[in-house]
C-alpha positions as CSV (number, residue, x, y, z in Angstrom):
1,M,17.0,-13.7,-22.4
2,R,13.4,-14.0,-21.4
3,I,12.1,-12.6,-18.1
4,G,8.7,-12.8,-16.4
5,I,6.8,-10.2,-14.4
6,L,3.7,-10.5,-12.2
7,N,1.7,-8.3,-9.8
8,C,0.5,-9.6,-6.5
9,G,-1.5,-8.4,-3.5
10,G,-3.7,-5.4,-3.5
11,D,-3.8,-3.2,-6.6
12,C,-2.6,0.4,-6.5
13,P,-1.9,3.2,-9.0
14,G,1.5,2.9,-10.7
15,L,1.5,-0.9,-11.4
16,N,1.2,-0.3,-15.1
17,A,4.0,2.2,-14.9
18,V,6.3,-0.5,-13.5
19,I,5.2,-2.9,-16.3
20,H,6.0,-0.2,-18.9
21,G,9.4,0.4,-17.4
22,V,10.3,-3.3,-17.4
23,V,9.1,-3.9,-21.0
24,G,10.9,-0.8,-22.3
25,A,14.2,-1.6,-20.5
26,A,14.1,-5.2,-21.5
27,D,13.4,-4.3,-25.2
28,Q,16.6,-2.1,-25.1
29,L,18.5,-5.3,-24.2
30,G,16.8,-7.4,-26.8
31,W,15.0,-9.4,-24.2
32,E,11.5,-10.9,-24.2
33,V,9.0,-10.2,-21.4
34,I,6.2,-12.5,-20.3
35,G,3.5,-11.2,-18.0
36,F,1.8,-13.6,-15.7
37,R,-1.9,-12.9,-15.0
38,D,-3.4,-12.7,-11.5
39,G,-0.1,-12.9,-9.6
40,F,1.5,-16.2,-8.8
41,E,-1.6,-18.0,-9.8
42,G,-0.6,-17.4,-13.5
43,L,2.4,-19.6,-12.9
44,L,0.3,-22.7,-12.2
45,P,0.0,-25.2,-15.1
46,P,-1.0,-24.8,-17.9
47,G,0.0,-21.2,-17.1
48,D,-1.9,-17.9,-17.7
49,F,0.4,-15.4,-19.4
50,T,0.9,-13.1,-22.3
51,M,3.9,-11.8,-24.2
52,L,4.5,-8.1,-23.5
53,R,6.1,-6.0,-26.2
54,P,6.6,-2.2,-26.2
55,Q,3.6,-1.7,-28.4
56,D,1.5,-3.6,-25.8
57,T,2.3,-1.0,-23.1
58,I,1.5,2.2,-25.1
59,G,-0.6,4.5,-22.9
60,I,-0.7,2.3,-19.8
61,V,1.5,4.6,-17.7
62,K,-1.5,6.8,-17.0
63,Q,-3.9,4.0,-16.2
64,G,-4.7,2.8,-12.7
65,G,-4.9,-0.9,-11.7
66,T,-2.8,-3.4,-13.7
67,I,-3.2,-4.9,-17.2
68,L,-2.0,-8.2,-15.8
69,G,-4.5,-8.5,-12.9
70,T,-3.6,-9.3,-9.4
71,T,-4.9,-11.2,-6.3
72,N,-4.2,-11.4,-2.6
73,K,-5.7,-14.9,-2.3
74,G,-5.1,-18.3,-3.8
75,H,-2.3,-20.9,-3.6
76,F,0.5,-18.5,-2.8
77,A,-1.0,-16.3,0.1
78,A,1.8,-15.8,2.6
79,K,0.1,-13.8,5.3
80,V,-2.5,-15.7,7.4
81,G,-2.9,-13.1,10.2
82,E,-1.0,-10.4,12.0
83,G,2.6,-11.6,12.3
84,D,1.8,-15.0,10.9
85,I,3.5,-16.4,7.8
86,A,2.5,-19.6,5.9
87,E,5.0,-21.1,3.5
88,V,3.8,-22.1,0.1
89,P,3.5,-26.0,-0.1
90,P,6.4,-27.7,-1.9
91,E,4.0,-29.3,-4.4
92,T,2.6,-25.9,-5.4
93,V,6.1,-24.5,-5.8
94,A,7.1,-27.5,-7.9
95,R,4.1,-27.0,-10.2
96,A,4.8,-23.3,-10.7
97,K,8.5,-24.1,-11.4
98,R,7.6,-26.4,-14.2
99,T,5.9,-23.4,-16.0
100,M,9.0,-21.3,-15.4
101,D,11.2,-24.0,-16.9
102,Q,9.0,-24.7,-19.9
103,L,8.9,-21.0,-20.7
104,E,12.7,-20.7,-20.1
105,I,12.2,-17.7,-17.7
106,S,15.6,-16.5,-16.6
107,A,14.4,-13.9,-14.1
108,L,11.0,-13.4,-12.4
109,I,10.1,-9.8,-11.3
110,I,7.6,-9.8,-8.4
111,V,5.8,-6.5,-7.9
112,G,4.1,-6.7,-4.4
113,G,4.0,-5.8,-0.8
114,D,5.5,-7.5,2.3
115,G,3.3,-10.6,1.9
116,S,4.1,-11.1,-1.8
117,L,7.8,-10.4,-1.2
118,T,7.8,-12.9,1.7
119,T,6.6,-15.5,-0.8
120,G,9.3,-14.3,-3.2
121,L,11.9,-14.7,-0.6
122,Q,10.8,-18.4,0.0
123,L,11.1,-19.0,-3.8
124,Y,14.5,-17.4,-4.0
125,R,15.7,-19.5,-1.2
126,E,14.5,-22.5,-3.2
127,G,16.6,-21.5,-6.1
128,W,14.3,-19.2,-8.1
129,P,15.8,-16.2,-9.9
130,I,13.7,-13.6,-8.1
131,I,13.8,-9.8,-8.1
132,G,11.3,-7.8,-6.0
133,V,9.7,-4.4,-6.6
134,P,8.0,-2.9,-3.6
135,K,4.3,-2.0,-4.0
136,T,2.0,-0.8,-1.2
137,I,-0.1,2.3,-0.8
138,D,0.6,2.0,3.0
139,N,4.3,2.9,2.4
140,D,5.2,0.6,5.3
141,L,8.3,-1.3,3.9
142,S,11.3,-0.3,6.0
143,A,13.9,-0.9,3.2
144,T,12.6,1.9,0.9
145,A,11.8,5.5,1.7
146,M,8.8,5.4,-0.6
147,T,6.7,3.0,-2.6
148,F,4.7,3.9,-5.7
149,G,1.0,4.2,-5.1
150,F,1.5,6.1,-1.8
151,D,1.4,9.5,-3.3
152,S,-1.7,8.7,-5.3
153,A,-3.5,7.4,-2.2
154,I,-2.6,10.6,-0.3
155,T,-3.9,12.7,-3.2
156,T,-7.3,10.9,-2.9
157,V,-7.3,11.5,0.9
158,V,-6.6,15.2,0.4
159,D,-9.4,15.5,-2.2
160,G,-11.8,13.8,0.3
161,L,-10.8,16.1,3.1
162,D,-11.2,19.2,0.9
163,R,-14.8,18.1,0.1
164,L,-15.6,17.2,3.7
165,H,-14.3,20.6,4.9
166,T,-16.9,22.5,2.9
167,T,-19.9,20.4,3.9
168,G,-18.7,20.1,7.5
169,A,-18.3,23.8,7.8
170,S,-21.8,24.4,6.3
171,H,-23.5,22.3,9.0
172,K,-21.0,22.9,11.8
173,R,-20.4,19.2,12.0
174,V,-17.6,16.9,13.0
175,M,-16.5,15.0,9.9
176,V,-14.6,11.7,10.3
177,L,-12.7,10.2,7.4
178,E,-11.5,6.6,7.6
179,V,-8.5,5.8,5.5
180,M,-6.4,2.8,4.8
181,G,-3.4,1.8,6.9
182,R,-3.4,-1.6,8.5
183,H,-0.3,-1.4,10.6
184,A,1.2,2.0,9.7
185,G,-0.4,5.4,9.8
186,W,1.5,7.1,6.9
187,I,-1.6,7.7,4.7
188,A,-3.5,9.1,7.7
189,L,-0.6,11.3,8.8
190,W,0.5,12.6,5.4
191,G,-3.0,12.9,4.1
192,G,-4.2,14.6,7.3
193,M,-1.5,17.2,7.2
194,A,-1.9,17.9,3.5
195,G,-5.6,18.1,3.8
196,A,-5.6,20.4,6.9
197,A,-7.2,17.8,9.2
198,D,-7.7,18.8,12.8
199,V,-7.4,15.4,14.4
200,V,-5.3,12.4,13.1
201,L,-5.6,9.0,14.8
202,L,-2.9,6.4,14.1
203,P,-2.2,2.7,14.8
204,E,1.1,3.6,16.4
205,I,-0.2,6.2,18.9
206,P,-2.8,5.1,21.4
207,F,-5.6,7.7,21.6
208,D,-8.2,8.7,24.1
209,L,-11.5,9.8,22.6
210,Q,-12.3,11.9,25.7
211,K,-9.2,14.0,24.9
212,V,-10.3,14.3,21.3
213,A,-13.8,15.4,22.5
214,D,-12.2,18.0,24.8
215,F,-10.1,19.3,21.8
216,I,-13.3,19.7,19.7
217,K,-15.0,21.6,22.5
218,K,-12.1,24.0,22.8
219,R,-12.3,24.5,19.1
220,D,-16.0,25.3,19.4
221,A,-15.2,27.8,22.2
222,L,-12.9,29.6,19.7
223,S,-15.6,29.6,17.0
224,Y,-14.1,26.7,15.0
225,H,-17.5,25.1,14.6
226,S,-16.4,22.2,12.4
227,T,-13.7,19.6,12.9
228,L,-12.0,17.2,10.4
229,V,-10.9,13.9,11.9
230,V,-8.8,11.3,10.0
231,V,-8.5,7.8,11.4
232,A,-6.5,4.9,10.0
233,E,-8.4,1.7,9.6
234,G,-5.7,-0.1,11.8
235,A,-6.0,2.3,14.7
236,K,-7.3,0.6,17.8
237,M,-10.4,1.8,19.7
238,P,-9.4,2.4,23.4
239,E,-12.0,0.0,24.7
240,G,-12.3,-2.5,21.8
241,G,-9.0,-2.8,19.8
242,L,-9.1,-3.4,16.1
243,V,-12.4,-2.9,14.3
244,T,-13.0,-5.6,11.7
245,V,-15.5,-6.4,9.0
246,D,-15.3,-10.2,9.3
247,D,-12.9,-13.0,10.2
248,N,-9.8,-13.7,8.0
249,H,-11.2,-16.6,5.9
250,G,-7.6,-18.0,5.7
251,G,-5.9,-14.7,5.2
252,E,-5.4,-11.4,7.1
253,V,-8.5,-10.1,8.9
254,R,-10.4,-7.4,7.0
255,L,-10.4,-4.1,8.7
256,G,-13.1,-1.5,8.5
257,G,-15.7,0.5,10.5
258,I,-13.5,2.3,13.0
259,G,-14.6,5.6,11.4
260,E,-18.3,4.9,12.3
261,Q,-17.3,4.0,15.8
262,V,-15.2,7.1,16.4
263,A,-18.0,9.3,14.9
264,R,-20.6,7.7,17.2
265,R,-18.5,8.1,20.3
266,L,-17.5,11.6,19.6
267,S,-21.1,12.6,19.0
268,E,-21.9,11.2,22.4
269,L,-19.0,13.0,24.1
270,T,-19.5,16.4,22.4
271,G,-23.2,16.5,21.5
272,K,-22.3,17.6,18.0
273,D,-23.7,16.3,14.8
274,T,-21.0,13.9,13.6
275,R,-20.7,12.0,10.3
276,A,-18.3,9.4,9.0
277,T,-17.0,8.6,5.5
278,I,-14.9,5.6,4.5
279,L,-12.7,6.2,1.5
280,G,-11.9,2.4,1.1
281,H,-10.8,1.3,-2.3
282,L,-11.1,4.8,-3.8
283,Q,-7.5,5.1,-2.4
284,R,-6.4,2.2,-4.6
285,G,-8.2,3.2,-7.8
286,G,-7.9,5.9,-10.5
287,A,-4.9,7.3,-12.4
288,P,-1.6,7.5,-10.6
289,T,0.0,10.9,-9.8
290,S,2.9,12.1,-11.9
291,L,5.3,11.1,-9.0
292,D,4.0,7.5,-9.0
293,R,4.2,7.3,-12.8
294,I,7.8,8.3,-12.7
295,L,8.7,6.2,-9.6
296,G,7.0,3.1,-11.1
297,Q,8.9,3.4,-14.3
298,R,12.2,3.9,-12.5
299,F,11.5,0.8,-10.4
300,G,10.8,-1.2,-13.5
301,V,14.0,-0.1,-15.2
302,M,16.1,-0.9,-12.1
303,A,14.5,-4.4,-11.8
304,V,15.7,-5.2,-15.3
305,S,19.1,-3.9,-14.5
306,L,19.3,-6.3,-11.5
307,A,18.2,-9.1,-13.8
308,R,21.0,-8.2,-16.3
309,D,23.6,-8.3,-13.5
310,G,22.3,-11.5,-12.0
311,M,21.5,-9.8,-8.7
312,F,18.7,-12.1,-7.6
313,G,17.1,-12.1,-4.2
314,R,17.1,-8.3,-4.1
315,M,14.3,-5.7,-4.0
316,V,14.3,-2.3,-5.8
317,S,14.7,0.4,-3.2
318,Y,14.3,4.2,-3.2
319,Q,16.4,6.2,-0.8
320,A,17.4,9.9,-0.9
321,Y,16.0,10.4,-4.4
322,H,18.0,7.5,-5.7
323,V,16.8,4.1,-6.9
324,D,19.0,1.2,-5.9
325,S,18.4,-2.2,-4.3
326,V,18.5,-4.1,-1.0
327,P,18.2,-7.8,-0.1
328,I,14.6,-9.0,-0.1
329,E,15.2,-10.5,3.3
330,E,16.0,-7.0,4.7
331,A,13.0,-5.6,3.0
332,V,10.5,-7.9,4.7
333,S,12.1,-8.3,8.1
334,Q,10.2,-5.4,9.6
335,L,7.6,-2.8,8.7
336,R,8.3,0.9,8.7
337,L,5.9,2.4,11.2
338,V,5.3,6.0,12.3
339,T,7.6,6.8,15.2
340,P,5.7,8.9,17.8
341,E,8.8,11.1,18.3
342,S,9.6,11.5,14.6
343,E,10.0,14.9,12.9
344,M,6.8,14.3,10.9
345,V,4.7,13.8,14.1
346,K,6.3,16.8,15.8
347,A,5.5,18.9,12.7
348,A,1.8,17.7,12.9
349,R,1.6,18.7,16.6
350,A,3.3,22.0,15.9
351,V,0.6,23.0,13.4
352,G,-2.1,22.2,15.9
353,I,-3.2,18.7,14.9
354,C,-4.5,16.6,17.8
355,L,-3.3,13.0,17.8
356,G,-5.6,11.9,20.6
357,D,-2.9,11.4,23.2
């Protein structure tokens, strides 16, 4: 049996661990693995691919990024805006299917987020032998309790907050850290709690910067002269909504800059020296944490097990410390967002974190 694997969408730590898991598990079954480069684009004739043997994946578990490359643009982009989905044209699907048939691919493992898996669902419905592996640092897929890359992203946020704490305290400044999180605030919430942030602003909880400013002034009165603020890129400014870098150019709009706007407004409201830092792609880069290395390999092994059992149209899922699978349709039907009344949010409030509401 010969199976294919490709990575789509944004990169994140742990992708190579998944590849390692797939290749190792497939080799145990005597199968061949073909890796397609740059996501679905590698399927288009004449095909851009490479054979993956166990010796080709030695040492890649500890590497960030992906040895196969990835893209969130091109002929197979499924998301064209918030809530909007564009199906891949039939002629593009047919061209890619010819490559699959010529290479005699019996199963195609798609490692991607909700956009890539939405494309995978379309292909499955058109008869392709598809298996999904969830990949997103945002951790916002409802059908799995955790995705690989999330823990690595949080670790980067915590490191950034640790560094901002010392410089902020030295100058008695308000330090604002903008982190990723388009629709869901998991990175901001988990990273903020682990990094001892004082204020966390999320897409799911509308905030009032006057209330944040009042919170900062109360801290000053109690001799807490510096304040750490974490804001997710997808949080909405009270008076302006989402802060974007540019238009969508045929895909989802690029977010960025809310950290600067929050810093500027808080400086006006408090009179304090306020600085902003954007972590950006630092959250996607670098070596994966041990958790993401293990989770990635477990996901890869489960994907091969699903292929062995002919369980196509399913996505690998992690629940209650156990790796299993769910229908891809269930996985992409809705995002997993932070619930304002959840235990995690209550815990943040209990330790004194201001959520701006």
